[in-house]
N, CA, C and O atoms as a GROMACS GRO file, in nm:
protein
  320
    1MET      N    1  11.670   7.335   9.732
    1MET     CA    2  11.796   7.358   9.790
    1MET      C    3  11.899   7.227   9.733
    1MET      O    4  11.853   7.113   9.741
    2GLU      N    5  11.993   7.240   9.694
    2GLU     CA    6  12.093   7.102   9.631
    2GLU      C    7  12.167   7.068   9.793
    2GLU      O    8  12.224   7.131   9.882
    3VAL      N    9  12.114   6.893   9.756
    3VAL     CA   10  12.167   6.822   9.900
    3VAL      C   11  12.264   6.722   9.830
    3VAL      O   12  12.227   6.659   9.730
    4LYS      N   13  12.372   6.709   9.874
    4LYS     CA   14  12.482   6.618   9.808
    4LYS      C   15  12.480   6.496   9.922
    4LYS      O   16  12.507   6.515  10.041
    5ILE      N   17  12.458   6.420   9.888
    5ILE     CA   18  12.463   6.261   9.964
    5ILE      C   19  12.599   6.199   9.964
    5ILE      O   20  12.635   6.207   9.847
    6GLY      N   21  12.697   6.138  10.034
    6GLY     CA   22  12.807   6.054   9.993
    6GLY      C   23  12.771   5.933  10.066
    6GLY      O   24  12.742   5.925  10.186
    7ILE      N   25  12.776   5.858   9.995
    7ILE     CA   26  12.756   5.705  10.027
    7ILE      C   27  12.894   5.626  10.050
    7ILE      O   28  12.997   5.640   9.984
    8GLN      N   29  12.873   5.536  10.164
    8GLN     CA   30  13.026   5.488  10.185
    8GLN      C   31  13.085   5.396  10.056
    8GLN      O   32  13.018   5.394   9.953
    9SER      N   33  13.178   5.341  10.061
    9SER     CA   34  13.190   5.250   9.908
    9SER      C   35  13.147   5.298   9.798
    9SER      O   36  13.110   5.210   9.720
   10ILE      N   37  13.133   5.431   9.750
   10ILE     CA   38  13.050   5.462   9.617
   10ILE      C   39  13.126   5.580   9.579
   10ILE      O   40  13.089   5.680   9.640
   11PRO      N   41  13.206   5.596   9.509
   11PRO     CA   42  13.277   5.703   9.427
   11PRO      C   43  13.214   5.825   9.394
   11PRO      O   44  13.288   5.923   9.410
   12ARG      N   45  13.083   5.853   9.346
   12ARG     CA   46  13.016   5.926   9.333
   12ARG      C   47  12.940   5.950   9.425
   12ARG      O   48  12.890   5.858   9.490
   13GLU      N   49  12.915   6.090   9.451
   13GLU     CA   50  12.776   6.142   9.523
   13GLU      C   51  12.634   6.120   9.496
   13GLU      O   52  12.612   6.073   9.384
   14ILE      N   53  12.539   6.140   9.564
   14ILE     CA   54  12.401   6.150   9.499
   14ILE      C   55  12.394   6.317   9.501
   14ILE      O   56  12.456   6.393   9.574
   15VAL      N   57  12.297   6.349   9.396
   15VAL     CA   58  12.300   6.516   9.394
   15VAL      C   59  12.139   6.519   9.407
   15VAL      O   60  12.077   6.467   9.314
   16VAL      N   61  12.077   6.566   9.496
   16VAL     CA   62  11.919   6.640   9.510
   16VAL      C   63  11.889   6.757   9.493
   16VAL      O   64  11.940   6.853   9.551
   17GLU      N   65  11.794   6.760   9.403
   17GLU     CA   66  11.731   6.934   9.440
   17GLU      C   67  11.612   6.926   9.518
   17GLU      O   68  11.514   6.882   9.458
   18THR      N   69  11.595   6.964   9.656
   18THR     CA   70  11.476   6.964   9.704
   18THR      C   71  11.384   7.092   9.769
   18THR      O   72  11.434   7.202   9.791
   19THR      N   73  11.272   7.068   9.791
   19THR     CA   74  11.212   7.201   9.842
   19THR      C   75  11.199   7.200   9.986
   19THR      O   76  11.120   7.281  10.034
   20ALA      N   77  11.278   7.105  10.080
   20ALA     CA   78  11.301   7.084  10.212
   20ALA      C   79  11.366   7.179  10.221
   20ALA      O   80  11.432   7.220  10.125
   21THR      N   81  11.365   7.240  10.343
   21THR     CA   82  11.461   7.326  10.428
   21THR      C   83  11.597   7.284  10.501
   21THR      O   84  11.598   7.171  10.550
   22ALA      N   85  11.700   7.354  10.513
   22ALA     CA   86  11.801   7.281  10.594
   22ALA      C   87  11.754   7.209  10.696
   22ALA      O   88  11.759   7.086  10.701
   23ASP      N   89  11.703   7.290  10.789
   23ASP     CA   90  11.616   7.246  10.910
   23ASP      C   91  11.593   7.113  10.904
   23ASP      O   92  11.665   7.034  10.964
   24GLU      N   93  11.463   7.063  10.810
   24GLU     CA   94  11.394   7.007  10.766
   24GLU      C   95  11.460   6.867  10.710
   24GLU      O   96  11.402   6.760  10.730
   25VAL      N   97  11.581   6.872  10.642
   25VAL     CA   98  11.681   6.787  10.589
   25VAL      C   99  11.768   6.723  10.744
   25VAL      O  100  11.794   6.608  10.781
   26GLU      N  101  11.792   6.851  10.800
   26GLU     CA  102  11.905   6.818  10.931
   26GLU      C  103  11.815   6.693  11.016
   26GLU      O  104  11.856   6.582  11.052
   27ARG      N  105  11.682   6.753  11.032
   27ARG     CA  106  11.569   6.679  11.119
   27ARG      C  107  11.591   6.504  11.056
   27ARG      O  108  11.667   6.418  11.101
   28SER      N  109  11.528   6.497  10.979
   28SER     CA  110  11.516   6.393  10.902
   28SER      C  111  11.655   6.285  10.902
   28SER      O  112  11.646   6.164  10.921
   29LEU      N  113  11.778   6.358  10.878
   29LEU     CA  114  11.899   6.316  10.869
   29LEU      C  115  11.923   6.247  11.046
   29LEU      O  116  11.924   6.128  11.078
   30THR      N  117  11.936   6.351  11.120
   30THR     CA  118  11.920   6.278  11.261
   30THR      C  119  11.825   6.196  11.324
   30THR      O  120  11.844   6.094  11.390
   31ALA      N  121  11.750   6.239  11.302
   31ALA     CA  122  11.631   6.088  11.313
   31ALA      C  123  11.675   5.951  11.247
   31ALA      O  124  11.658   5.847  11.311
   32ALA      N  125  11.730   5.950  11.124
   32ALA     CA  126  11.716   5.834  11.072
   32ALA      C  127  11.854   5.778  11.083
   32ALA      O  128  11.883   5.681  11.013
   33VAL      N  129  11.949   5.833  11.170
   33VAL     CA  130  12.074   5.777  11.200
   33VAL      C  131  12.073   5.744  11.350
   33VAL      O  132  12.148   5.660  11.399
   34THR      N  133  11.983   5.815  11.419
   34THR     CA  134  11.943   5.780  11.548
   34THR      C  135  11.900   5.656  11.556
   34THR      O  136  11.962   5.577  11.628
   35ASP      N  137  11.771   5.608  11.474
   35ASP     CA  138  11.689   5.533  11.462
   35ASP      C  139  11.752   5.382  11.382
   35ASP      O  140  11.706   5.268  11.381
   36GLY      N  141  11.877   5.440  11.321
   36GLY     CA  142  11.905   5.330  11.250
   36GLY      C  143  11.834   5.295  11.088
   36GLY      O  144  11.878   5.207  11.013
   37GLY      N  145  11.743   5.365  11.064
   37GLY     CA  146  11.657   5.330  10.942
   37GLY      C  147  11.697   5.388  10.850
   37GLY      O  148  11.810   5.352  10.816
   38LEU      N  149  11.618   5.526  10.748
   38LEU     CA  150  11.617   5.504  10.625
   38LEU      C  151  11.635   5.669  10.626
   38LEU      O  152  11.543   5.723  10.688
   39PHE      N  153  11.713   5.741  10.583
   39PHE     CA  154  11.732   5.881  10.521
   39PHE      C  155  11.616   5.872  10.433
   39PHE      O  156  11.622   5.788  10.343
   40ALA      N  157  11.511   5.944  10.445
   40ALA     CA  158  11.407   5.996  10.355
   40ALA      C  159  11.440   6.162  10.293
   40ALA      O  160  11.467   6.249  10.375
   41LEU      N  161  11.435   6.193  10.160
   41LEU     CA  162  11.433   6.330  10.136
   41LEU      C  163  11.324   6.349  10.012
   41LEU      O  164  11.365   6.302   9.906
   42ALA      N  165  11.245   6.385  10.010
   42ALA     CA  166  11.174   6.413   9.873
   42ALA      C  167  11.206   6.510   9.779
   42ALA      O  168  11.222   6.618   9.835
   43ASP      N  169  11.221   6.515   9.654
   43ASP     CA  170  11.311   6.562   9.565
   43ASP      C  171  11.202   6.674   9.503
   43ASP      O  172  11.082   6.665   9.533
   44GLY      N  173  11.239   6.754   9.438
   44GLY     CA  174  11.159   6.869   9.354
   44GLY      C  175  11.084   6.826   9.263
   44GLY      O  176  10.985   6.895   9.238
   45LYS      N  177  11.099   6.734   9.206
   45LYS     CA  178  11.002   6.660   9.104
   45LYS      C  179  10.867   6.545   9.148
   45LYS      O  180  10.782   6.495   9.073
   46GLY      N  181  10.885   6.531   9.287
   46GLY     CA  182  10.780   6.472   9.385
   46GLY      C  183  10.790   6.345   9.392
   46GLY      O  184  10.698   6.269   9.420
   47GLY      N  185  10.942   6.303   9.360
   47GLY     CA  186  10.985   6.193   9.347
   47GLY      C  187  11.057   6.169   9.559
   47GLY      O  188  11.075   6.259   9.641
   48LYS      N  189  11.074   6.033   9.577
   48LYS     CA  190  11.144   6.014   9.711
   48LYS      C  191  11.239   5.948   9.702
   48LYS      O  192  11.242   5.841   9.641
   49LEU      N  193  11.381   6.024   9.794
   49LEU     CA  194  11.509   5.934   9.774
   49LEU      C  195  11.530   5.850   9.879
   49LEU      O  196  11.575   5.925   9.965
   50LEU      N  197  11.524   5.703   9.940
   50LEU     CA  198  11.516   5.662  10.075
   50LEU      C  199  11.715   5.596  10.090
   50LEU      O  200  11.743   5.512  10.004
   51VAL      N  201  11.786   5.619  10.150
   51VAL     CA  202  11.936   5.589  10.182
   51VAL      C  203  11.967   5.520  10.325
   51VAL      O  204  11.990   5.597  10.418
   52PRO      N  205  11.969   5.405  10.345
   52PRO     CA  206  12.006   5.348  10.463
   52PRO      C  207  12.112   5.422  10.525
   52PRO      O  208  12.227   5.430  10.480
   53ALA      N  209  12.047   5.500  10.680
   53ALA     CA  210  12.122   5.574  10.732
   53ALA      C  211  12.278   5.527  10.797
   53ALA      O  212  12.352   5.603  10.860
   54ASP      N  213  12.303   5.407  10.770
   54ASP     CA  214  12.433   5.325  10.825
   54ASP      C  215  12.508   5.332  10.713
   54ASP      O  216  12.625   5.302  10.732
   55LYS      N  217  12.468   5.372  10.561
   55LYS     CA  218  12.555   5.368  10.472
   55LYS      C  219  12.598   5.529  10.431
   55LYS      O  220  12.662   5.561  10.330
   56ILE      N  221  12.554   5.606  10.522
   56ILE     CA  222  12.558   5.725  10.447
   56ILE      C  223  12.754   5.780  10.529
   56ILE      O  224  12.808   5.772  10.639
   57ALA      N  225  12.787   5.827  10.408
   57ALA     CA  226  12.952   5.908  10.439
   57ALA      C  227  12.918   6.016  10.502
   57ALA      O  228  12.970   6.040  10.611
   58TYR      N  229  12.813   6.116  10.438
   58TYR     CA  230  12.859   6.233  10.442
   58TYR      C  231  12.732   6.312  10.377
   58TYR      O  232  12.688   6.264  10.272
   59VAL      N  233  12.663   6.438  10.436
   59VAL     CA  234  12.538   6.509  10.332
   59VAL      C  235  12.604   6.664  10.390
   59VAL      O  236  12.655   6.716  10.489
   60GLU      N  237  12.566   6.690  10.273
   60GLU     CA  238  12.627   6.846  10.241
   60GLU      C  239  12.486   6.895  10.185
   60GLU      O  240  12.415   6.833  10.105
   61PHE      N  241  12.455   7.036  10.251
   61PHE     CA  242  12.349   7.082  10.198
   61PHE      C  243  12.356   7.256  10.232
   61PHE      O  244  12.435   7.293  10.319
   62GLY      N  245  12.281   7.345  10.168
   62GLY     CA  246  12.309   7.463  10.220
   62GLY      C  247  12.197   7.556  10.148
   62GLY      O  248  12.099   7.500  10.097
   63GLY      N  249  12.208   7.692  10.143
   63GLY     CA  250  12.105   7.787  10.104
   63GLY      C  251  12.038   7.728   9.959
   63GLY      O  252  12.056   7.618   9.908
   64ASN      N  253  11.963   7.829   9.917
   64ASN     CA  254  11.882   7.830   9.812
   64ASN      C  255  11.984   7.944   9.696
   64ASN      O  256  11.946   8.019   9.606
   65ASP      N  257  12.064   7.925   9.726
   65ASP     CA  258  12.158   7.987   9.596
   65ASP      C  259  12.151   7.918   9.432
   65ASP      O  260  12.159   7.798   9.405
   66ALA      N  261  12.141   7.990   9.370
   66ALA     CA  262  12.107   7.974   9.217
   66ALA      C  263  12.255   7.921   9.183
   66ALA      O  264  12.360   7.953   9.239
   67ARG      N  265  12.233   7.826   9.071
   67ARG     CA  266  12.330   7.760   9.022
   67ARG      C  267  12.392   7.877   8.930
   67ARG      O  268  12.309   7.952   8.879
   68ARG      N  269  12.539   7.903   8.900
   68ARG     CA  270  12.645   7.953   8.804
   68ARG      C  271  12.655   7.890   8.734
   68ARG      O  272  12.681   7.771   8.755
   69ILE      N  273  12.638   7.948   8.608
   69ILE     CA  274  12.675   7.904   8.488
   69ILE      C  275  12.786   7.999   8.380
   69ILE      O  276  12.822   8.117   8.384
   70GLY      N  277  12.810   7.912   8.309
   70GLY     CA  278  12.980   7.957   8.223
   70GLY      C  279  13.081   8.008   8.321
   70GLY      O  280  13.106   7.932   8.415
   71PHE      N  281  13.136   8.112   8.318
   71PHE     CA  282  13.248   8.178   8.366
   71PHE      C  283  13.170   8.309   8.461
   71PHE      O  284  13.240   8.383   8.529
   72GLY      N  285  13.071   8.319   8.458
   72GLY     CA  286  13.043   8.424   8.536
   72GLY      C  287  13.090   8.590   8.471
   72GLY      O  288  13.125   8.690   8.535
   73THR      N  289  13.077   8.574   8.336
   73THR     CA  290  13.151   8.723   8.267
   73THR      C  291  12.994   8.762   8.147
   73THR      O  292  12.936   8.699   8.058
   74THR      N  293  12.982   8.863   8.193
   74THR     CA  294  12.841   8.911   8.081
   74THR      C  295  12.893   9.036   7.994
   74THR      O  296  12.978   9.120   8.021
   75VAL      N  297  12.820   9.020   7.891
   75VAL     CA  298  12.873   9.100   7.804
   75VAL      C  299  12.778   9.196   7.760
   75VAL      O  300  12.684   9.141   7.702
   76SER      N  301  12.769   9.327   7.766
   76SER     CA  302  12.654   9.423   7.714
   76SER      C  303  12.713   9.492   7.647
   76SER      O  304  12.829   9.525   7.667
   77GLY      N  305  12.623   9.538   7.523
   77GLY     CA  306  12.695   9.619   7.431
   77GLY      C  307  12.720   9.566   7.289
   77GLY      O  308  12.683   9.449   7.281
   78PRO      N  309  12.771   9.612   7.175
   78PRO     CA  310  12.789   9.593   7.084
   78PRO      C  311  12.917   9.521   7.101
   78PRO      O  312  12.997   9.557   7.187
   79TYR      N  313  12.947   9.381   6.992
   79TYR     CA  314  13.034   9.344   7.014
   79TYR      C  315  13.151   9.365   6.910
   79TYR      O  316  13.126   9.357   6.790
   80PRO      N  317  13.276   9.392   6.953
   80PRO     CA  318  13.387   9.426   6.860
   80PRO      C  319  13.422   9.361   6.758
   80PRO      O  320  13.516   9.400   6.689
   0.00000   0.00000   0.00000
């Protein structure tokens, strides 16, 4: 699943691919914000991302949709 994290005063967002479910990400984020600690998120390569909860502007996460590449047009058959 792809997770996008916006950090206050930083123009670019952090994008992480994780194996965590949406519920796990939400629980971890809620706990970090409530405790005022660090939001921890494991990435798909075995690494871990730590972000101070008080610096998070937003977190966007969704389903396990595959990324689309190109314009979505497929050509089958002989080319003209």
